[in-house]
MOPAC internal coordinates of N, CA, C and O (Angstrom, degrees):
PM7 1SCF
backbone

  N    0.0000 0     0.00 0     0.00 0    0    0    0
  C    1.4649 1     0.00 0     0.00 0    1    0    0
  C    1.5130 1   109.63 1     0.00 0    2    1    0
  O    1.2310 1   120.03 1   -56.15 1    3    2    1
  N    1.3387 1   117.54 1   123.85 1    3    2    1
  C    1.4489 1   119.88 1   179.60 1    5    3    2
  C    1.5185 1   113.10 1   -74.43 1    6    5    3
  O    1.2310 1   120.61 1   -21.81 1    7    6    5
  N    1.3445 1   116.43 1   158.19 1    7    6    5
  C    1.4724 1   121.40 1  -178.45 1    9    7    6
  C    1.5335 1   109.45 1   -70.64 1   10    9    7
  O    1.2310 1   121.31 1   -25.68 1   11   10    9
  N    1.3656 1   115.09 1   154.32 1   11   10    9
  C    1.4580 1   121.44 1   179.96 1   13   11   10
  C    1.5454 1   111.85 1   -87.32 1   14   13   11
  O    1.2310 1   121.08 1   149.50 1   15   14   13
  N    1.3120 1   115.55 1   -30.50 1   15   14   13
  C    1.4684 1   121.03 1  -176.96 1   17   15   14
  C    1.5203 1   110.20 1  -131.32 1   18   17   15
  O    1.2310 1   120.71 1   -17.43 1   19   18   17
  N    1.3491 1   116.24 1   162.57 1   19   18   17
  C    1.4685 1   120.72 1   175.71 1   21   19   18
  C    1.5342 1   109.43 1   -64.39 1   22   21   19
  O    1.2310 1   119.23 1   144.12 1   23   22   21
  N    1.3382 1   119.07 1   -35.88 1   23   22   21
  C    1.4427 1   121.03 1   179.83 1   25   23   22
  C    1.5056 1   110.37 1   -65.46 1   26   25   23
  O    1.2310 1   119.81 1   139.62 1   27   26   25
  N    1.3372 1   117.96 1   -40.38 1   27   26   25
  C    1.4348 1   120.18 1  -179.82 1   29   27   26
  C    1.5624 1   109.91 1   -68.83 1   30   29   27
  O    1.2310 1   120.74 1   143.14 1   31   30   29
  N    1.3176 1   116.18 1   -36.86 1   31   30   29
  C    1.5020 1   119.17 1   176.92 1   33   31   30
  C    1.4949 1   110.99 1   -64.22 1   34   33   31
  O    1.2310 1   119.41 1   139.90 1   35   34   33
  N    1.3197 1   118.73 1   -40.10 1   35   34   33
  C    1.4505 1   122.87 1  -179.80 1   37   35   34
  C    1.5164 1   109.33 1   -66.78 1   38   37   35
  O    1.2310 1   119.77 1   133.91 1   39   38   37
  N    1.3476 1   118.04 1   -46.09 1   39   38   37
  C    1.4371 1   123.69 1   177.78 1   41   39   38
  C    1.5475 1   112.35 1   -58.29 1   42   41   39
  O    1.2310 1   120.09 1   132.14 1   43   42   41
  N    1.3430 1   117.44 1   -47.86 1   43   42   41
  C    1.4173 1   121.89 1  -179.83 1   45   43   42
  C    1.5199 1   113.32 1   -65.10 1   46   45   43
  O    1.2310 1   121.35 1   144.04 1   47   46   45
  N    1.3677 1   115.02 1   -35.96 1   47   46   45
  C    1.4147 1   120.75 1   176.17 1   49   47   46
  C    1.5291 1   111.96 1   -63.37 1   50   49   47
  O    1.2310 1   121.20 1   135.77 1   51   50   49
  N    1.3188 1   115.31 1   -44.23 1   51   50   49
  C    1.4536 1   120.09 1   177.65 1   53   51   50
  C    1.5508 1   113.19 1   -63.11 1   54   53   51
  O    1.2310 1   120.55 1   136.93 1   55   54   53
  N    1.2980 1   116.56 1   -43.07 1   55   54   53
  C    1.4932 1   121.11 1   178.78 1   57   55   54
  C    1.5436 1   108.26 1   -67.13 1   58   57   55
  O    1.2310 1   120.32 1   140.15 1   59   58   57
  N    1.3187 1   116.99 1   -39.85 1   59   58   57
  C    1.4646 1   120.41 1  -179.35 1   61   59   58
  C    1.5525 1   110.03 1   -63.64 1   62   61   59
  O    1.2310 1   120.02 1   150.75 1   63   62   61
  N    1.3396 1   117.57 1   -29.25 1   63   62   61
  C    1.4289 1   120.70 1   179.03 1   65   63   62
  C    1.5272 1   114.37 1   -93.82 1   66   65   63
  O    1.2310 1   120.32 1  -167.79 1   67   66   65
  N    1.3516 1   117.00 1    12.21 1   67   66   65
  C    1.4593 1   120.22 1   171.12 1   69   67   66
  C    1.5348 1   115.55 1   106.81 1   70   69   67
  O    1.2310 1   118.71 1   177.23 1   71   70   69
  N    1.3430 1   120.07 1    -2.77 1   71   70   69
  C    1.4759 1   120.79 1   176.70 1   73   71   70
  C    1.5111 1   109.67 1   -76.40 1   74   73   71
  O    1.2310 1   121.17 1   -33.38 1   75   74   73
  N    1.3278 1   115.38 1   146.62 1   75   74   73
  C    1.4913 1   120.24 1   178.31 1   77   75   74
  C    1.5344 1   107.03 1  -129.48 1   78   77   75
  O    1.2310 1   119.73 1   -46.57 1   79   78   77
  N    1.3387 1   118.11 1   133.43 1   79   78   77
  C    1.4338 1   120.78 1   178.08 1   81   79   78
  C    1.5091 1   110.76 1   -65.75 1   82   81   79
  O    1.2310 1   120.40 1   -38.55 1   83   82   81
  N    1.3260 1   116.84 1   141.45 1   83   82   81
  C    1.4534 1   119.79 1   179.51 1   85   83   82
  C    1.4817 1   111.70 1   -81.33 1   86   85   83
  O    1.2310 1   119.76 1   -51.14 1   87   86   85
  N    1.3656 1   118.07 1   128.86 1   87   86   85
  C    1.4337 1   121.78 1   176.80 1   89   87   86
  C    1.5101 1   115.67 1    70.14 1   90   89   87
  O    1.2310 1   119.95 1  -176.79 1   91   90   89
  N    1.3011 1   117.70 1     3.21 1   91   90   89
  C    1.4701 1   119.13 1   179.93 1   93   91   90
  C    1.5437 1   108.15 1  -121.56 1   94   93   91
  O    1.2310 1   121.41 1   -25.46 1   95   94   93
  N    1.3192 1   114.92 1   154.54 1   95   94   93
  C    1.4173 1   119.39 1   172.34 1   97   95   94
  C    1.4965 1   107.11 1   -95.41 1   98   97   95
  O    1.2310 1   120.25 1   -57.76 1   99   98   97
  N    1.3087 1   117.12 1   122.24 1   99   98   97
  C    1.4247 1   122.44 1  -177.80 1  101   99   98
  C    1.5240 1   111.69 1  -114.13 1  102  101   99
  O    1.2310 1   120.56 1     5.89 1  103  102  101
  N    1.3373 1   116.54 1  -174.11 1  103  102  101
  C    1.4480 1   120.46 1   178.60 1  105  103  102
  C    1.5505 1   109.92 1   -70.98 1  106  105  103
  O    1.2310 1   120.19 1   -23.42 1  107  106  105
  N    1.3253 1   117.25 1   156.58 1  107  106  105
  C    1.4351 1   118.18 1   175.77 1  109  107  106
  C    1.4638 1   110.47 1   -68.30 1  110  109  107
  O    1.2310 1   120.37 1   -16.32 1  111  110  109
  N    1.3232 1   116.89 1   163.68 1  111  110  109
  C    1.4298 1   121.49 1  -178.89 1  113  111  110
  C    1.5689 1   110.28 1   -64.65 1  114  113  111
  O    1.2310 1   120.81 1   146.86 1  115  114  113
  N    1.3708 1   116.05 1   -33.14 1  115  114  113
  C    1.4194 1   119.78 1  -178.17 1  117  115  114
  C    1.5356 1   111.64 1   -67.38 1  118  117  115
  O    1.2310 1   121.10 1   140.06 1  119  118  117
  N    1.3352 1   115.50 1   -39.94 1  119  118  117
  C    1.4848 1   121.92 1  -179.81 1  121  119  118
  C    1.5538 1   107.35 1   -68.00 1  122  121  119
  O    1.2310 1   120.46 1   136.72 1  123  122  121
  N    1.3023 1   116.73 1   -43.28 1  123  122  121
  C    1.4760 1   120.39 1   179.62 1  125  123  122
  C    1.4847 1   110.91 1   -63.65 1  126  125  123
  O    1.2310 1   118.96 1   143.01 1  127  126  125
  N    1.3167 1   119.59 1   -36.99 1  127  126  125
  C    1.4553 1   124.59 1   177.78 1  129  127  126
  C    1.5501 1   108.56 1   -62.95 1  130  129  127
  O    1.2310 1   120.56 1   138.42 1  131  130  129
  N    1.3436 1   116.54 1   -41.58 1  131  130  129
  C    1.4873 1   119.02 1   178.43 1  133  131  130
  C    1.5210 1   111.35 1   -60.57 1  134  133  131
  O    1.2310 1   120.69 1   134.48 1  135  134  133
  N    1.3491 1   116.29 1   -45.52 1  135  134  133
  C    1.4397 1   121.23 1  -179.41 1  137  135  134
  C    1.5346 1   109.38 1   -64.89 1  138  137  135
  O    1.2310 1   120.15 1   136.96 1  139  138  137
  N    1.3352 1   117.32 1   -43.04 1  139  138  137
  C    1.4251 1   121.88 1  -179.96 1  141  139  138
  C    1.5091 1   113.31 1   -62.15 1  142  141  139
  O    1.2310 1   120.51 1   137.89 1  143  142  141
  N    1.3079 1   116.64 1   -42.11 1  143  142  141
  C    1.4599 1   122.51 1   176.41 1  145  143  142
  C    1.5305 1   111.12 1   -64.71 1  146  145  143
  O    1.2310 1   119.49 1   136.84 1  147  146  145
  N    1.3059 1   118.59 1   -43.16 1  147  146  145
  C    1.4371 1   122.18 1   178.42 1  149  147  146
  C    1.5347 1   112.00 1   -64.15 1  150  149  147
  O    1.2310 1   121.46 1   141.26 1  151  150  149
  N    1.3572 1   114.82 1   -38.74 1  151  150  149
  C    1.4714 1   118.76 1   178.30 1  153  151  150
  C    1.5277 1   110.07 1   -66.44 1  154  153  151
  O    1.2310 1   119.59 1   135.12 1  155  154  153
  N    1.3228 1   118.38 1   -44.88 1  155  154  153
  C    1.4538 1   122.24 1   177.68 1  157  155  154
  C    1.5480 1   111.60 1   -57.80 1  158  157  155
  O    1.2310 1   121.48 1   136.84 1  159  158  157
  N    1.3179 1   114.77 1   -43.16 1  159  158  157
  C    1.4718 1   121.13 1  -177.14 1  161  159  158
  C    1.5537 1   109.26 1   -66.75 1  162  161  159
  O    1.2310 1   121.19 1   137.25 1  163  162  161
  N    1.3197 1   115.34 1   -42.75 1  163  162  161
  C    1.4561 1   119.65 1  -179.56 1  165  163  162
  C    1.5352 1   112.53 1   -70.75 1  166  165  163
  O    1.2310 1   120.84 1   148.07 1  167  166  165
  N    1.3564 1   115.99 1   -31.93 1  167  166  165
  C    1.4206 1   119.01 1   178.28 1  169  167  166
  C    1.5057 1   115.87 1    74.60 1  170  169  167
  O    1.2310 1   120.00 1  -167.33 1  171  170  169
  N    1.3230 1   117.61 1    12.67 1  171  170  169
  C    1.4423 1   121.30 1  -176.94 1  173  171  170
  C    1.5059 1   112.63 1   -75.10 1  174  173  171
  O    1.2310 1   120.05 1   143.69 1  175  174  173
  N    1.3083 1   117.52 1   -36.31 1  175  174  173
  C    1.4693 1   122.45 1  -177.64 1  177  175  174
  C    1.5006 1   110.63 1  -110.06 1  178  177  175
  O    1.2310 1   119.64 1   -28.49 1  179  178  177
  N    1.3309 1   118.30 1   151.51 1  179  178  177
  C    1.4720 1   121.68 1  -179.45 1  181  179  178
  C    1.5116 1   111.60 1   -69.33 1  182  181  179
  O    1.2310 1   120.07 1   -43.24 1  183  182  181
  N    1.2952 1   117.48 1   136.76 1  183  182  181
  C    1.4813 1   121.37 1  -179.58 1  185  183  182
  C    1.5203 1   109.44 1  -138.58 1  186  185  183
  O    1.2310 1   121.45 1  -106.69 1  187  186  185
  N    1.3368 1   114.84 1    73.31 1  187  186  185
  C    1.4757 1   121.20 1   170.73 1  189  187  186
  C    1.5051 1   114.89 1    55.73 1  190  189  187
  O    1.2310 1   119.73 1  -133.05 1  191  190  189
  N    1.3174 1   118.11 1    46.95 1  191  190  189
  C    1.4398 1   121.01 1   175.50 1  193  191  190
  C    1.5201 1   109.41 1   -68.62 1  194  193  191
  O    1.2310 1   119.10 1   -75.63 1  195  194  193
  N    1.3046 1   119.32 1   104.37 1  195  194  193
  C    1.4830 1   122.19 1  -175.16 1  197  195  194
  C    1.5237 1   113.25 1   -59.25 1  198  197  195
  O    1.2310 1   121.63 1   139.25 1  199  198  197
  N    1.3545 1   114.48 1   -40.75 1  199  198  197
  C    1.4418 1   116.37 1  -178.86 1  201  199  198
  C    1.5367 1   109.94 1   -64.17 1  202  201  199
  O    1.2310 1   119.48 1   138.38 1  203  202  201
  N    1.3075 1   118.61 1   -41.62 1  203  202  201
  C    1.4287 1   121.50 1   178.91 1  205  203  202
  C    1.4916 1   110.58 1   -65.25 1  206  205  203
  O    1.2310 1   118.62 1   135.20 1  207  206  205
  N    1.3163 1   120.23 1   -44.80 1  207  206  205
  C    1.4472 1   122.13 1  -176.82 1  209  207  206
  C    1.5345 1   109.55 1   -66.16 1  210  209  207
  O    1.2310 1   119.78 1   140.90 1  211  210  209
  N    1.3129 1   118.02 1   -39.10 1  211  210  209
  C    1.4372 1   120.16 1   178.52 1  213  211  210
  C    1.5067 1   111.11 1   -60.93 1  214  213  211
  O    1.2310 1   119.50 1   140.90 1  215  214  213
  N    1.3041 1   118.57 1   -39.10 1  215  214  213
  C    1.4143 1   121.64 1   179.88 1  217  215  214
  C    1.5064 1   113.16 1   -72.40 1  218  217  215
  O    1.2310 1   119.35 1   154.71 1  219  218  217
  N    1.3311 1   118.85 1   -25.29 1  219  218  217
  C    1.4532 1   123.16 1   178.93 1  221  219  218
  C    1.4969 1   111.50 1   -83.76 1  222  221  219
  O    1.2310 1   118.44 1   158.63 1  223  222  221
  N    1.3125 1   120.57 1   -21.37 1  223  222  221
  C    1.4388 1   121.49 1  -176.64 1  225  223  222
  C    1.4945 1   110.41 1   -60.28 1  226  225  223
  O    1.2310 1   118.30 1   132.09 1  227  226  225
  N    1.2807 1   120.85 1   -47.91 1  227  226  225
  C    1.4480 1   123.39 1  -179.42 1  229  227  226
  C    1.5168 1   111.94 1   -60.18 1  230  229  227
  O    1.2310 1   120.65 1   139.71 1  231  230  229
  N    1.3550 1   116.36 1   -40.29 1  231  230  229
  C    1.4469 1   119.80 1   179.20 1  233  231  230
  C    1.5294 1   112.79 1   -65.66 1  234  233  231
  O    1.2310 1   120.31 1   137.98 1  235  234  233
  N    1.2949 1   117.02 1   -42.02 1  235  234  233
  C    1.4787 1   121.12 1   178.77 1  237  235  234
  C    1.5143 1   111.59 1   -64.35 1  238  237  235
  O    1.2310 1   120.70 1   138.75 1  239  238  237
  N    1.3483 1   116.26 1   -41.25 1  239  238  237
  C    1.4116 1   121.66 1   179.48 1  241  239  238
  C    1.5708 1   110.92 1   -62.62 1  242  241  239
  O    1.2310 1   121.21 1   130.83 1  243  242  241
  N    1.2904 1   115.29 1   -49.17 1  243  242  241
  C    1.4482 1   118.50 1  -177.92 1  245  243  242
  C    1.5123 1   109.80 1   -65.68 1  246  245  243
  O    1.2310 1   118.57 1   147.88 1  247  246  245
  N    1.3302 1   120.33 1   -32.12 1  247  246  245
  C    1.4601 1   123.28 1   176.79 1  249  247  246
  C    1.5193 1   109.81 1   -63.61 1  250  249  247
  O    1.2310 1   120.40 1   135.75 1  251  250  249
  N    1.3642 1   116.83 1   -44.25 1  251  250  249
  C    1.4393 1   121.47 1   179.02 1  253  251  250
  C    1.5095 1   111.45 1   -60.95 1  254  253  251
  O    1.2310 1   121.95 1   137.34 1  255  254  253
  N    1.3032 1   113.87 1   -42.66 1  255  254  253
  C    1.5171 1   118.57 1   179.11 1  257  255  254
  C    1.5555 1   110.08 1   -63.39 1  258  257  255
  O    1.2310 1   120.07 1   137.91 1  259  258  257
  N    1.2935 1   117.47 1   -42.09 1  259  258  257
  C    1.4692 1   120.96 1   179.36 1  261  259  258
  C    1.5124 1   110.27 1   -61.77 1  262  261  259
  O    1.2310 1   121.13 1   136.97 1  263  262  261
  N    1.3780 1   115.45 1   -43.03 1  263  262  261
  C    1.4624 1   120.04 1   178.75 1  265  263  262
  C    1.5216 1   111.41 1   -62.36 1  266  265  263
  O    1.2310 1   120.33 1   136.91 1  267  266  265
  N    1.3216 1   116.97 1   -43.09 1  267  266  265
  C    1.4342 1   121.39 1   179.97 1  269  267  266
  C    1.5091 1   110.85 1   -64.37 1  270  269  267
  O    1.2310 1   121.43 1   136.24 1  271  270  269
  N    1.3037 1   114.86 1   -43.76 1  271  270  269
  C    1.4715 1   121.08 1  -178.00 1  273  271  270
  C    1.5593 1   108.82 1   -63.70 1  274  273  271
  O    1.2310 1   121.57 1   138.36 1  275  274  273
  N    1.3258 1   114.60 1   -41.64 1  275  274  273
  C    1.4648 1   119.39 1   178.65 1  277  275  274
  C    1.5413 1   111.53 1   -61.28 1  278  277  275
  O    1.2310 1   120.48 1   135.64 1  279  278  277
  N    1.3191 1   116.68 1   -44.36 1  279  278  277
  C    1.4651 1   121.39 1  -174.78 1  281  279  278
  C    1.5329 1   111.27 1   -77.10 1  282  281  279
  O    1.2310 1   119.59 1   146.15 1  283  282  281
  N    1.3316 1   118.40 1   -33.85 1  283  282  281
  C    1.4809 1   119.98 1  -172.77 1  285  283  282
  C    1.5442 1   112.72 1  -115.16 1  286  285  283
  O    1.2310 1   119.92 1   176.97 1  287  286  285
  N    1.3052 1   117.75 1    -3.03 1  287  286  285
  C    1.4557 1   117.70 1  -179.41 1  289  287  286
  C    1.4868 1   117.75 1    74.95 1  290  289  287
  O    1.2310 1   120.88 1  -172.64 1  291  290  289
  N    1.2905 1   115.92 1     7.36 1  291  290  289
  C    1.4803 1   120.54 1  -179.82 1  293  291  290
  C    1.5099 1   108.50 1  -149.78 1  294  293  291
  O    1.2310 1   121.46 1   -22.63 1  295  294  293
  N    1.3422 1   114.81 1   157.37 1  295  294  293
  C    1.4356 1   119.92 1   179.51 1  297  295  294
  C    1.5251 1   108.77 1   -76.13 1  298  297  295
  O    1.2310 1   120.58 1   -36.28 1  299  298  297
  N    1.2966 1   116.50 1   143.72 1  299  298  297
  C    1.4518 1   121.63 1   178.11 1  301  299  298
  C    1.4736 1   113.20 1  -130.81 1  302  301  299
  O    1.2310 1   119.47 1    -8.24 1  303  302  301
  N    1.3130 1   118.61 1   171.76 1  303  302  301
  C    1.4262 1   121.66 1   177.67 1  305  303  302
  C    1.4952 1   109.26 1  -105.86 1  306  305  303
  O    1.2310 1   120.69 1   -45.18 1  307  306  305
  N    1.3323 1   116.29 1   134.82 1  307  306  305
  C    1.5008 1   123.05 1   172.11 1  309  307  306
  C    1.4314 1   108.75 1  -122.28 1  310  309  307
  O    1.2310 1   120.10 1   180.00 1  311  310  309

């Protein structure tokens, strides 16, 4: 069964990969894995697309530099 929301997909992915909510009773890892696999198959939610993330890294970095330059009047390293 695929997730209904992006938040649910993220939660199920985390549980499927071994994360456990603190102080809450959550779904079993087996159930979370079923959701995670259905989400990956459907392709509706993002699931660690390395190619996409690699292309976004440069954009995020340059955005941080622009923000730093705007606030401080000089380029900085982040």
